[in-house]
N, C-alpha and C positions, 0 to 999 in steps of 0.2 A: 273897646268893643261897645257899640251902642246896644240899647235894649232890644231893638227889632232884629238884631243879628243873633240873638241868643238861641232862638228856635232852630234856625238852620244849623247852627253849630252843634246843638244837642242832637239833632238828627244825624249829623255826620259822625259824632262820637258814638251814637247808637250803632252805627255800622261797625265800628271797631270793636265795641263791646260784644256784639253778636259773633264777630270773627274770633275773638279771644275765647268766648264761651264754647264755640265749636271745637277749637283746639283742646280746651280743657276736657270736654266730654269725650272727644275721640281718644284722649289719653287714658281714659278709664277702660277702654276696650282691651280685653285679655287679662285684666286683673282678677285675682281669685276671690277677693272679698267684695265684689260689686253686689249691691242690692238688686240690680236689674240685669237682664241678659244683655249680651254684647249688641244684639240687633237693635235694642232700644237706643243705645248710645250712638250707633251708626246713624239711625234715622234722625235722632235729635240733632246731631251735628250737621246733617244735611239740611234740615229745616232751618237751623240757625244761620247757615250761609245764605239761604233764600231770604230770611228776614233781613240780613245785612244788605241784600240787593234792594229790598223795599226801602230801607233807610237811605241807601245811596241814590235811588231814583227820586225820593222826595226832597232831599236836602237842597239840591240845586234848584228844583222847581219852586220850593218855598222861598229860597233866597231871591230868585228872580221876581216872584210876586211881591216880595217885600222891598225890592230894589236895594238889597243889601249884599249883592255879590262883591267879593273882594279877593285880592291876591292871597290873603290869609286863608280864606275859605277854600280856595282852589288847592293850596298846598296841603291843608289839613285833610281835604278829601282824598288826595293821592296817598298820603301816609296811611289813612284808614283803609283805603282800598288795598294797599300792599299787604295789610294784615288779613283782611277778610277774603280777598280774591287771589292772594298769592300764597301766603304762609298756611292759612287754614285749609284750603283745598289740597295743597301739597302734603300736609300732614295727614289729612283724612285719606288721601290716596294710599299712603303706606298701610293704613288699617284696612283698606278695602281688598288689598291683594293678599297673597299667601305670606305666612311668616317664615321663620327660619327652618321650618320643616322642609321647605323647598328653597335652599340657600341661593342658588343661581337666579331663580325667578325673583326672589325677594331683593337681591342686589340689583338686578335690572330695574325693578320697580323703584328702588331708592334713587337710582340714577335718573329715571324719568321724572320722579317727583321733584328732584333738585332742578332738572331742566325746566319743568313746569313753573316753579317758583321764579327762576331766573327770567324766563320769558315773560311772566306776568309783570315783574318789576320793570323790565325793558319796555314792555308795552305801555305801562303807565308813564314812564319817562318820555317816551316818544309822543304820547298824547299831550303831555304838558308843553312840549317844545313845538310840535308841528300842528296838531289838530286844534288846540286851543286858539292859536293864532289864526287858523283858517276859519274857525267859527266866528271870531271877532270881525273878520273881513267879509262876513256874509255867506261863507260856505259851511262845511261841516255837516252836510246832510248824510254823509256816509263816514263810517270809521275806516281807517286803513288797518286791516287785520281784524281778527275776531276780538270784540271787547272782552276785557278781563272778567267782568261780572257774568257774561254769558258762558265763558269757559269754566268759571267756578260753578255755575249752575249745572253744567254737564256733569261735573264730578259729584256735586251734591245730589243730583237726581239718581246717580248710581247707588249712593249710600241709602237713600230713601227706598229705592227699588229692592235692595238686599234686605233692609231692615224691616220693611212693612209688607211688601207684596206677597211674599210666600206665606205669611201668616193670615192675611186677609183674603187670599184667593186659595181655597182649599185644594183646588185641582193642580196647583203648582208644587213641585218637589223642592223643598228648601235647599237641598244639596245641589240640585241642578241650577237653581237661581244663583247660589253662591259661586259655582264654577263659571257660569256665564259672566257674572259681574267681575270676577277676578281676571278673567281673560280680557274682557272688553275694557276694563279700567286701565289695564296696562297699555294696550294699543290706542284706545280712545284718548287717554291723557296725552300721549305723545303727539297725536294728531292735533288736538286743540292747542297744545303748547306751541307747535310750529305755526299754526294758523294765527296765533296772537301776534307773532312777529312777521307775518307775511304781508303782502300788499293786496290781499283779497278784500274788496270793498264790502263791508257789512252795513246795512241800514241802521240808522240811529232810531231804534224803536221807541224809546221813551220820549225823544224829542217829537216824533211823529204823533204820539198819543197825547202828550201833555201840552204841546205848544202849537200855535197856529190854528187854522181851520180844521175842524173834524171832518175829514173826507169820508165818503161812504165806504170805500174799501177798508179804511182803518176800522170802521164800526163792524164790518163783517169779520175781520181778523179777531177782534175782541170777542164777538159772539161765538165764533168757532172755538176760541181758546177756552171760554167758559163752558161750552158744551163738552169739550174734551175732558176738562177737569171734573165735570159732573158725572160723566159716563165711566171713565176708567180710573179716576181718582189717583191712586198711588202711582199708576203708570204714566199719568199725565205729565209729570215733570220731565221724565225721560223723553217722552214724545215731543214735548214743546222745545226743550233745549237742544236735543240732538237733531230734531227736525229743522230748527233754525240754522244749525251749523251746516247740515248737508244740503238743505234746500238752496241756500245762498251760494254754497260751493258749487253745486250743480248748475245753477243759473249763470254763475260767472264763467264756468268752463264752457257752457253752451254759447255764451255771448262771444267768448274769445275764438271759439271754433267758427262761429258764423261770420264774424267780422275779420277774422285772421289778424287780430291785433289786440294788445292789452286793453283792458277796460280802464278808462281814466277815472280817477277819483276827484271829486269836486273839491276845490280849495277856495 
């Protein structure tokens, strides 16, 4: 490995470290001797998954700038993604839902968490085989299926929502917030798991933002995202990630209804 490839590799490994740390802190939830409340560990685990997304977005961009992209880097990136966007969100999902006080619900959530992890790994494998080759041939403007980082962000945003919002927004009932998150985490995780292995075309947001000409509409999207973050703060993650999921899903459904045919994915 030459010196110039060290920085992209460290960024990729930072992705895996954040994912592992998210699992470690989520594992503290429910322990009697914790120095901090469970909500703190929930929110911290969610933010660590978001941090893994930042590392994941930066490593490839830095490698391209340094002209040090390689097969090794691509394989390492997928392995780290499997930890941060597969195993970590699936484990966090188990902590978001009810425990063994509701055995049937907990077992159903365990099945969905397992399905989520399996779909994330399949999604990463399909990306390596199909979409990487498409990108090398000049395509790759859209993902086939929901990207695994976006799916992980959906789960992470629910952890942050439950861990921080009820405490920072006095008008919200913490018990009500917990119930909403428990219900939606179950059905929402099932939805994003299936979307990962679907053929719904999702735009490659980081490629649009970090590569090529900066178009005016991209600038507007960034400004709107910053405004959302500034105004609603803790709610912003849920709005951004789930908004991305449902906005593209609705757009795809509308295009298929209007044209009466499947939407083609560029290769």
